[in-house]
C-alpha positions in Angstrom: -95.2 5.4 6.0 -97.2 8.2 7.5 -94.6 9.1 10.2 -93.4 12.7 10.5 -89.7 13.4 9.8 -89.2 14.0 13.5 -90.7 10.6 14.4 -88.4 9.0 11.9 -85.4 10.7 13.5 -86.6 9.6 17.0 -86.8 6.0 15.9 -83.7 5.7 13.7 -81.4 7.9 15.8 -82.6 8.9 19.3 -83.9 5.4 20.3 -80.6 3.8 19.3 -78.4 6.5 20.9 -76.6 5.7 24.2 -75.1 9.1 24.9 -76.5 12.5 23.8 -74.3 15.6 23.5 -75.8 19.0 22.7 -74.2 22.4 22.3 -76.1 25.7 22.0 -75.3 29.3 21.3 -78.2 31.4 19.9 -80.7 29.0 18.2 -83.0 26.2 19.5 -84.5 25.0 16.2 -87.8 24.4 14.5 -90.9 23.6 16.7 -92.5 20.1 16.4 -96.1 19.1 17.3 -95.3 18.6 21.0 -92.0 20.4 21.7 -90.5 23.9 21.2 -88.0 22.3 18.7 -87.0 19.0 17.2 -83.8 19.2 19.2 -85.7 19.6 22.4 -87.9 16.7 21.6 -84.8 14.5 20.9 -83.2 15.5 24.2 -86.3 15.1 26.3 -87.0 11.6 24.9 -83.4 10.6 25.4 -83.4 11.8 29.0 -86.8 10.1 29.7 -85.2 6.8 28.7 -82.7 7.4 31.5 -79.7 7.6 29.2 -77.0 10.1 29.9 -76.9 13.5 28.2 -74.3 16.3 28.1 -75.7 19.7 27.3 -73.6 22.8 26.9 -74.6 26.5 26.4 -72.2 29.0 25.1 -71.9 32.4 26.9 -69.6 33.8 24.1 -70.7 37.3 23.1 -72.9 37.8 20.0 -74.1 40.8 18.0 -77.8 40.9 18.8 -78.7 42.3 15.3 -77.4 39.1 13.7 -79.6 36.7 15.7 -83.3 35.7 15.7 -84.6 37.1 19.0 -87.5 34.6 19.1 -84.9 31.8 19.0 -82.8 33.5 21.7 -85.9 33.7 23.9 -86.9 30.1 23.4 -83.3 28.9 24.0 -83.2 30.9 27.3 -86.4 29.2 28.4 -85.1 25.8 27.6 -81.8 26.6 29.3 -83.8 27.5 32.5 -85.7 24.2 32.4 -82.3 22.4 32.1 -80.9 24.4 34.9 -83.7 23.4 37.3 -82.8 19.7 36.5 -79.0 20.2 36.7 -78.6 19.1 33.1 -76.1 21.6 31.6 -72.8 23.4 31.8 -71.8 26.8 30.3 -68.6 27.5 28.4 -67.1 30.9 27.5 -64.5 29.9 24.9 -63.6 26.9 22.7 -60.8 26.0 25.1 -63.2 26.0 28.0 -65.6 23.8 26.1 -62.8 21.4 25.2 -61.6 21.1 28.8 -65.1 20.5 30.2 -66.2 18.2 27.4 -63.2 15.8 27.8 -63.6 15.8 31.6 -67.4 15.1 31.5 -67.1 12.5 28.8 -64.5 10.6 30.8 -66.9 10.6 33.8 -69.9 9.5 31.9 -68.2 6.6 30.2 -66.6 5.4 33.4 -69.4 6.0 35.9 -72.8 5.7 34.3 -74.6 2.4 34.8 -75.3 2.1 31.1 -71.6 1.5 30.5 -71.0 -0.9 33.3 -69.0 -4.0 32.2 -67.3 -2.0 29.4 -63.6 -1.6 29.7 -62.5 1.7 31.3 -62.2 4.4 28.7 -59.2 6.6 28.4 -60.0 9.7 26.4 -57.1 10.9 24.4 -57.2 14.6 23.5 -56.5 15.4 19.9 -54.8 18.7 19.1 -56.9 21.2 17.2 -56.2 21.3 13.5 -56.7 25.1 13.6 -53.2 26.5 13.3 -52.1 29.9 14.6 -51.5 32.3 11.7 -48.4 34.4 11.5 -49.7 37.6 13.0 -47.9 40.8 13.9 -47.7 41.6 17.6 -50.2 44.5 17.1 -52.6 42.1 15.4 -52.3 39.6 18.2 -52.9 42.2 20.9 -55.9 43.6 19.0 -57.5 40.2 18.4 -57.0 39.1 22.0 -58.6 42.3 23.3 -61.5 42.0 20.8 -62.2 38.4 22.1 -62.5 39.9 25.6 -65.0 42.6 24.5 -68.6 41.8 25.6 -69.8 42.3 22.0 -66.7 41.1 20.3 -66.5 44.4 18.4 -63.7 46.7 17.2 -64.6 50.4 16.5 -62.4 52.3 14.1 -63.2 56.0 14.3 -61.5 58.5 12.1 -62.1 62.3 12.3 -60.1 65.5 12.2 -58.8 64.9 15.7 -57.2 61.6 14.7 -57.8 57.9 14.4 -59.1 55.8 17.3 -59.2 52.0 17.5 -61.4 50.9 20.4 -62.3 47.5 21.8 -62.8 46.0 25.3 -63.1 49.5 26.7 -59.6 50.5 25.5 -58.2 52.8 22.8 -55.5 50.7 21.2 -53.7 53.6 19.5 -51.6 55.3 22.3 -50.7 58.4 20.3 -51.6 60.1 17.0 -48.1 59.9 15.7 -48.6 58.7 12.1 -46.2 55.8 12.4 -48.1 54.5 15.4 -51.5 54.9 13.7 -50.2 53.1 10.6 -49.1 50.1 12.7 -52.6 49.6 14.2 -54.4 50.3 10.9 -52.2 47.5 9.3 -53.1 45.2 12.3 -56.8 45.8 11.6 -56.3 45.0 7.9 -54.3 41.9 8.7 -57.1 40.5 10.9 -59.7 41.2 8.1 -57.4 39.4 5.5 -57.1 36.3 7.8 -60.9 36.1 8.3 -60.5 36.7 12.0 -62.8 39.8 12.0 -65.5 40.9 9.7 -66.9 44.3 8.8 -70.4 45.3 10.0 -72.0 48.1 8.1 -70.6 49.9 5.1 -68.5 52.7 6.6 -65.6 50.6 7.9 -66.2 51.7 11.4 -67.5 48.6 13.1 -65.8 45.2 13.0 -66.8 42.0 14.7 -64.7 39.0 15.6 -65.6 35.8 13.8 -65.9 32.2 15.1 -62.4 31.5 13.7 -61.2 34.7 15.4 -62.4 33.4 18.8 -60.6 30.1 18.2 -57.3 31.9 17.3 -57.7 34.4 20.2 -58.0 31.5 22.6 -54.6 30.2 21.4 -52.9 33.5 21.8 -50.8 34.1 24.9 -49.5 37.6 25.4 
């Protein structure tokens, strides 16, 4: 009775936790009385108890008009404090995160003193349940290029001079032959239908790759 919600979490979860894993992209969380967020409080208390922590920060692109800039600033400050203590890794895709996570988890479980006396762990990788949709070749190329774009954007520009589909610094429509234009317009619509990109604005000119889109793009090999 009388304890704050964060104190209850600290007692019931953090104090009983042996290994902490955190992943961040654009948000840090809600401040507490003593820390910049409840998440930070949990992490700092866990580390203070000399238990292992694995922190990951995503470097995947994000549209800045969709995020809380105050949260981004606080997250950057926390990231810098972790960097000075050697507490984190960055990842730039879901496949990169998967590879680093399994490797680091294996090391923590086998090498940290907290787990001494416990049988050696063998971590078995489980295949992602996300399946690769049946996409046309043009859709595959367009999605892959969009995933490499700094902002994850696709621009569809239509004017009297023709139709231009741009992403990752490239114009994806090589000629204004109507057959060629129709192929890439269909590719754009296919990605929208599959939920791999989403429209930004109301003029059907700017599209942004979704989280699922990044996952599928990581699976595509051209």
